[in-house]
N, C-alpha and C positions, 0 to 999 in steps of 0.2 A: 310527906305521907306516901309510903311505898304502895299502899293499897290504891290510893287515888291515882298514882302514876301508872300502875298496871291497868286500871280501868280506863285511863286516858289512852293508853296504847291500844287496848282492845277496841275502844270506840273509834279510834283513828284507822282501824283496819290492819294493824300490825299483827294481831292475834285474833283469828276468827273464833266466835263462840256460838254462832247459829249456823246451821247447815241445812241444805235442801238436796235430797236425793230420793230416788224411788226404791221401794222394797218389792221384791218379787220372790216367788217360790211356789210351793204346793202345800195343801192340807189333806189329811186323810184320817178319818175317824168314824164315829158312830153317833146315833141319836136315839132318844126315846120321846114319846109324846102321847097326848090324849086329845081326841077331837070329837065333837058332836055336830051332826048335820040336821038342820031344820029346813025342809023344802029345798030351795036352791042355795041356801047359805050354810057355811061351815065355819066353826070357830074352834080354837083349841090352844094348847100350850106345848112347846117343844123345848127340850134340853139336849145339847150336844157337846162333845169334847173331841178335839182332834190333835194329833201330833202334827207339827208344822215344820217346814223348812223355808221360812220367809225371812229374808235378810237383805240388807243393803249397806252400802258404804260410799264414802266420798273422800277423795284426797285433794287438798287445797294447797297450792304453792303460792306463797307471797314473797316477792322479791324484796330486797332492802328498800326501806323508805326513809324519809327525813328523820323519823324518831327512832328507827330501828335499823342498825347497821348490818344485821344478819338476816339472810333469807330463811323462811320457815316452811317446813313441809308438815302439814297436819292431816292425819287420817282418823276418821270416825267410822264406827261400824255398829250395826244394830241387828240383832237376831232374835226371832220369836221362836221359842221352843215348843209351846203348845198354846191352844186357843179354844175357848168354849163360849157358849151363849145359853141364856135362858130367855125364851121369847114367847109372846102371844102371837097367834096367827089367825087370820080371818080372811075369807074369800067367797067367791061365787062359783057354784058347780053347774056346768052345762054338759049333760051326758056323762062321759067318763073324764072330763077335763075340769080341773080346779085351777082357777087363777086367784092368787092370794097376795096379801101384804103381811108383813111381819115386823115386829120391833120388840126390843127389850134390853136385857143386861148382856154385856160382853166382858170377857176377862181373858188374860193371857200372861204367860211368863216371858219376859223380854230381857235380853242381855245387851249391855252397852259397853263400848270401849272407846278410848281417846288416846292418841299418840301424837306427840309433836317433837320434831327434831330440827336441829340447825343444819342446813344443807352445806354451807361452805366449810364446815368443820368435820367432815367425814361422817355426817349423820349423828353428831353428838346429841344425846337425849336431853331434851328440855323438860318434858313432863309426860307422864303416862298414868292412866287410871282406867278402872272398869267398875261396873256395877250391874246388878240384876234385881228385878222386882216383879211381883205379880201385879199387873196393872188392871184396873177396873174402869169400865166406861159403858158406852151404849152402842147399839147396833140397830139398823133398820134396813129393810129391803123388800123384795118381791120375788115371786116365782110362779112357775106353772108345773102342775102335777097331772100325770095321766095314769088312771087306774084300770087294771084288769083283774077281776076277782079280788083276792086278798093281797095282791101285789100292786105296787105303783112305782113309777119312775118320775123323778122331778129334776128340774133345772132351776137353780136359785141364785140370786144376786144379793149380797149383803155389803153395806157400807158400815165400817166400824170406826169408833173414836175412843181410844183408851187414854186420851189426855196427853200431857207433856211430862217429861222427866228430866231432871238435871242432877248432877253430882259434882263434888268439889275435887279438883286436881291441883296438887302443889307443883308450882313451877320451880325448877332447881336454880334459876338465876334470881329468884325473888326471895325476900325474907320469909321466915316461917309465918304462916297465917295469911299470906297473900296468895289467893287461890284463883284458878280459873274455874268457871262454872259452865261447862258446855251444856246446851239445851237440845233435847231430842223431842220429836213428835211421834205419836203412835196413832196414825190414821191410815186407812186404806180401804180397798175393795176386794171382795172375794167372790168368785164365780165358781159354783160347785154343783156337781151332779150327784144324785143319790137314788138308792133303791130301798123302798120301805115295804114292810109286811104288816098287815093288819091282823090282830089276834081275835077280834070279836066278830 
């Protein structure tokens, strides 16, 4: 059973399928929203969309082992092209300062790539693949906003979780239909500053 053999190799560590690395970069975009204030309490809804340059990668070297006579070099990469949210927001106002919490829907376009080569054979290609998808999940966070007249400045933290993603990659040393399935996670934190204008 070739499929079972390949799964056994992966379980034994000859071919990694799960990876752990950090993503970093920047976001820049705009938002719209609606808010109502009653005494010292404020509630509302916000939507935003941002172009992003958030990416990460990891390269793993695995030397020959008892079940695999070839060393393997595997590189995975993940890039987020854009990111958006639709959130409820609520908080407490003291003077010109609003302290708030927020939570809701998050979504973003993410690209994935996978490349594996045999090191002792001049970098002979074992397998390569890529995929992209608009991922949907959730976000939650908190922030502080300071207002002067119709303008306000804010500092906000968001944690987002767009779930996991996997795709199939054919290994050129395995029979057709015997596939690697690398798994990626889409979770992270965003710290952002903003400037808002109130129209009413």
